[in-house]
Biotite code that builds the C-alpha atoms (Angstrom):
import biotite.structure as struc

atoms = struc.array([
    struc.Atom([102.487, 45.246, 119.010], chain_id="A", res_id=1, res_name="MET", atom_name="CA", element="C"),
    struc.Atom([103.956, 41.950, 117.854], chain_id="A", res_id=2, res_name="SER", atom_name="CA", element="C"),
    struc.Atom([107.075, 40.407, 119.602], chain_id="A", res_id=3, res_name="ARG", atom_name="CA", element="C"),
    struc.Atom([108.968, 40.931, 116.373], chain_id="A", res_id=4, res_name="SER", atom_name="CA", element="C"),
    struc.Atom([108.799, 44.691, 116.576], chain_id="A", res_id=5, res_name="TYR", atom_name="CA", element="C"),
    struc.Atom([112.107, 46.438, 116.314], chain_id="A", res_id=6, res_name="ALA", atom_name="CA", element="C"),
    struc.Atom([112.603, 50.028, 117.047], chain_id="A", res_id=7, res_name="ARG", atom_name="CA", element="C"),
    struc.Atom([114.357, 51.976, 114.306], chain_id="A", res_id=8, res_name="ASN", atom_name="CA", element="C"),
    struc.Atom([116.709, 54.563, 115.864], chain_id="A", res_id=9, res_name="ALA", atom_name="CA", element="C"),
    struc.Atom([116.757, 56.653, 112.722], chain_id="A", res_id=10, res_name="ASN", atom_name="CA", element="C"),
    struc.Atom([113.156, 57.639, 112.945], chain_id="A", res_id=11, res_name="THR", atom_name="CA", element="C"),
    struc.Atom([112.139, 61.029, 113.955], chain_id="A", res_id=12, res_name="ALA", atom_name="CA", element="C"),
    struc.Atom([108.995, 61.878, 116.071], chain_id="A", res_id=13, res_name="SER", atom_name="CA", element="C"),
    struc.Atom([106.603, 64.518, 114.738], chain_id="A", res_id=14, res_name="LEU", atom_name="CA", element="C"),
    struc.Atom([105.821, 66.980, 117.439], chain_id="A", res_id=15, res_name="MET", atom_name="CA", element="C"),
    struc.Atom([104.052, 70.347, 117.553], chain_id="A", res_id=16, res_name="THR", atom_name="CA", element="C"),
    struc.Atom([106.290, 72.884, 119.259], chain_id="A", res_id=17, res_name="LEU", atom_name="CA", element="C"),
    struc.Atom([105.551, 76.562, 120.304], chain_id="A", res_id=18, res_name="CYS", atom_name="CA", element="C"),
    struc.Atom([108.481, 79.060, 119.982], chain_id="A", res_id=19, res_name="PRO", atom_name="CA", element="C"),
    struc.Atom([109.232, 78.775, 123.732], chain_id="A", res_id=20, res_name="VAL", atom_name="CA", element="C"),
    struc.Atom([109.404, 74.949, 123.624], chain_id="A", res_id=21, res_name="CYS", atom_name="CA", element="C"),
    struc.Atom([111.235, 75.077, 120.334], chain_id="A", res_id=22, res_name="LEU", atom_name="CA", element="C"),
    struc.Atom([114.018, 77.162, 121.846], chain_id="A", res_id=23, res_name="HIS", atom_name="CA", element="C"),
    struc.Atom([114.081, 74.947, 124.903], chain_id="A", res_id=24, res_name="ALA", atom_name="CA", element="C"),
    struc.Atom([114.836, 71.982, 122.652], chain_id="A", res_id=25, res_name="PHE", atom_name="CA", element="C"),
    struc.Atom([117.359, 74.030, 120.573], chain_id="A", res_id=26, res_name="GLN", atom_name="CA", element="C"),
    struc.Atom([119.251, 75.357, 123.714], chain_id="A", res_id=27, res_name="ASP", atom_name="CA", element="C"),
    struc.Atom([119.567, 71.728, 125.147], chain_id="A", res_id=28, res_name="ALA", atom_name="CA", element="C"),
    struc.Atom([121.033, 70.460, 122.160], chain_id="A", res_id=29, res_name="ARG", atom_name="CA", element="C"),
    struc.Atom([119.815, 67.041, 122.831], chain_id="A", res_id=30, res_name="LYS", atom_name="CA", element="C"),
    struc.Atom([117.796, 66.736, 119.688], chain_id="A", res_id=31, res_name="ALA", atom_name="CA", element="C"),
    struc.Atom([117.931, 67.723, 116.032], chain_id="A", res_id=32, res_name="PHE", atom_name="CA", element="C"),
    struc.Atom([114.972, 69.647, 114.952], chain_id="A", res_id=33, res_name="LEU", atom_name="CA", element="C"),
    struc.Atom([113.499, 70.336, 111.272], chain_id="A", res_id=34, res_name="ARG", atom_name="CA", element="C"),
    struc.Atom([110.030, 71.639, 110.132], chain_id="A", res_id=35, res_name="ARG", atom_name="CA", element="C"),
    struc.Atom([107.772, 69.085, 108.856], chain_id="A", res_id=36, res_name="ALA", atom_name="CA", element="C"),
    struc.Atom([106.106, 71.410, 106.467], chain_id="A", res_id=37, res_name="ASP", atom_name="CA", element="C"),
    struc.Atom([107.595, 74.789, 105.823], chain_id="A", res_id=38, res_name="ILE", atom_name="CA", element="C"),
    struc.Atom([104.383, 76.100, 104.288], chain_id="A", res_id=39, res_name="HIS", atom_name="CA", element="C"),
    struc.Atom([102.355, 75.103, 107.302], chain_id="A", res_id=40, res_name="GLN", atom_name="CA", element="C"),
    struc.Atom([100.116, 78.224, 108.187], chain_id="A", res_id=41, res_name="GLN", atom_name="CA", element="C"),
    struc.Atom([97.729, 76.774, 110.864], chain_id="A", res_id=42, res_name="THR", atom_name="CA", element="C"),
    struc.Atom([99.258, 76.625, 114.370], chain_id="A", res_id=43, res_name="LYS", atom_name="CA", element="C"),
    struc.Atom([98.371, 73.774, 116.620], chain_id="A", res_id=44, res_name="GLU", atom_name="CA", element="C"),
    struc.Atom([98.555, 73.067, 120.536], chain_id="A", res_id=45, res_name="VAL", atom_name="CA", element="C"),
    struc.Atom([102.047, 72.477, 121.522], chain_id="A", res_id=46, res_name="CYS", atom_name="CA", element="C"),
    struc.Atom([102.636, 68.717, 122.234], chain_id="A", res_id=47, res_name="THR", atom_name="CA", element="C"),
    struc.Atom([105.329, 69.680, 124.913], chain_id="A", res_id=48, res_name="TYR", atom_name="CA", element="C"),
    struc.Atom([103.654, 72.332, 127.246], chain_id="A", res_id=49, res_name="CYS", atom_name="CA", element="C"),
    struc.Atom([99.977, 71.919, 125.791], chain_id="A", res_id=50, res_name="GLN", atom_name="CA", element="C"),
    struc.Atom([99.287, 75.519, 126.478], chain_id="A", res_id=51, res_name="THR", atom_name="CA", element="C"),
    struc.Atom([100.736, 77.588, 123.542], chain_id="A", res_id=52, res_name="ARG", atom_name="CA", element="C"),
    struc.Atom([100.404, 77.153, 119.769], chain_id="A", res_id=53, res_name="TYR", atom_name="CA", element="C"),
    struc.Atom([103.169, 76.242, 117.176], chain_id="A", res_id=54, res_name="GLY", atom_name="CA", element="C"),
    struc.Atom([104.238, 74.498, 114.157], chain_id="A", res_id=55, res_name="PHE", atom_name="CA", element="C"),
    struc.Atom([105.173, 70.691, 113.361], chain_id="A", res_id=56, res_name="ASP", atom_name="CA", element="C"),
    struc.Atom([108.621, 69.659, 113.590], chain_id="A", res_id=57, res_name="TYR", atom_name="CA", element="C"),
    struc.Atom([110.420, 66.356, 113.246], chain_id="A", res_id=58, res_name="TYR", atom_name="CA", element="C"),
    struc.Atom([112.406, 65.780, 116.470], chain_id="A", res_id=59, res_name="VAL", atom_name="CA", element="C"),
    struc.Atom([115.240, 63.301, 116.294], chain_id="A", res_id=60, res_name="GLN", atom_name="CA", element="C"),
    struc.Atom([117.583, 62.434, 119.226], chain_id="A", res_id=61, res_name="PRO", atom_name="CA", element="C"),
    struc.Atom([121.037, 64.040, 118.582], chain_id="A", res_id=62, res_name="ALA", atom_name="CA", element="C"),
    struc.Atom([122.874, 60.859, 119.057], chain_id="A", res_id=63, res_name="ALA", atom_name="CA", element="C"),
    struc.Atom([120.784, 59.081, 116.533], chain_id="A", res_id=64, res_name="ALA", atom_name="CA", element="C"),
    struc.Atom([121.346, 62.012, 114.155], chain_id="A", res_id=65, res_name="HIS", atom_name="CA", element="C"),
    struc.Atom([125.303, 62.072, 114.708], chain_id="A", res_id=66, res_name="ARG", atom_name="CA", element="C"),
    struc.Atom([125.156, 58.371, 113.837], chain_id="A", res_id=67, res_name="ASP", atom_name="CA", element="C"),
    struc.Atom([123.613, 58.958, 110.512], chain_id="A", res_id=68, res_name="THR", atom_name="CA", element="C"),
    struc.Atom([126.023, 61.455, 109.655], chain_id="A", res_id=69, res_name="ILE", atom_name="CA", element="C"),
    struc.Atom([129.049, 59.572, 110.720], chain_id="A", res_id=70, res_name="ARG", atom_name="CA", element="C"),
    struc.Atom([128.026, 56.639, 108.472], chain_id="A", res_id=71, res_name="ARG", atom_name="CA", element="C"),
    struc.Atom([128.337, 58.848, 105.167], chain_id="A", res_id=72, res_name="LYS", atom_name="CA", element="C"),
    struc.Atom([131.569, 58.180, 103.439], chain_id="A", res_id=73, res_name="VAL", atom_name="CA", element="C"),
    struc.Atom([133.357, 61.276, 102.425], chain_id="A", res_id=74, res_name="ARG", atom_name="CA", element="C"),
    struc.Atom([136.266, 61.110, 99.884], chain_id="A", res_id=75, res_name="THR", atom_name="CA", element="C"),
    struc.Atom([138.684, 64.044, 99.544], chain_id="A", res_id=76, res_name="TYR", atom_name="CA", element="C"),
    struc.Atom([140.926, 64.251, 96.511], chain_id="A", res_id=77, res_name="VAL", atom_name="CA", element="C"),
    struc.Atom([143.996, 66.134, 96.863], chain_id="A", res_id=78, res_name="ALA", atom_name="CA", element="C"),
    struc.Atom([144.553, 68.929, 94.451], chain_id="A", res_id=79, res_name="ALA", atom_name="CA", element="C"),
    struc.Atom([147.486, 68.180, 91.975], chain_id="A", res_id=80, res_name="SER", atom_name="CA", element="C"),
    struc.Atom([150.313, 70.792, 92.252], chain_id="A", res_id=81, res_name="HIS", atom_name="CA", element="C"),
    struc.Atom([152.239, 71.239, 88.968], chain_id="A", res_id=82, res_name="HIS", atom_name="CA", element="C"),
])
C-alpha cells in the first residue's frame, strides 16, 4: 500500500452472510445491506461466522450510507392553488 492511499468512506464491503448473521446485521442497524447479485443461486461459507452458508451482500456502515443520502439535493415545488 502506498502512502498516498486514501480510504473512500462510500465504498461498501462485499461479504457472504448466512441468514442468522444477516438478521444480526439487520437488527443492529449499524450497516446498510443489499444483495450483490439477486440471481445468485450458489451459497458460500459465511464470512462472519464461517459455519453456515449464505449469499453475497454489499455491507456499508450506516453512518456512511446516511451521509450519501443527505448529500442529495431535494427540491419541492409547492402546488399552485387557484
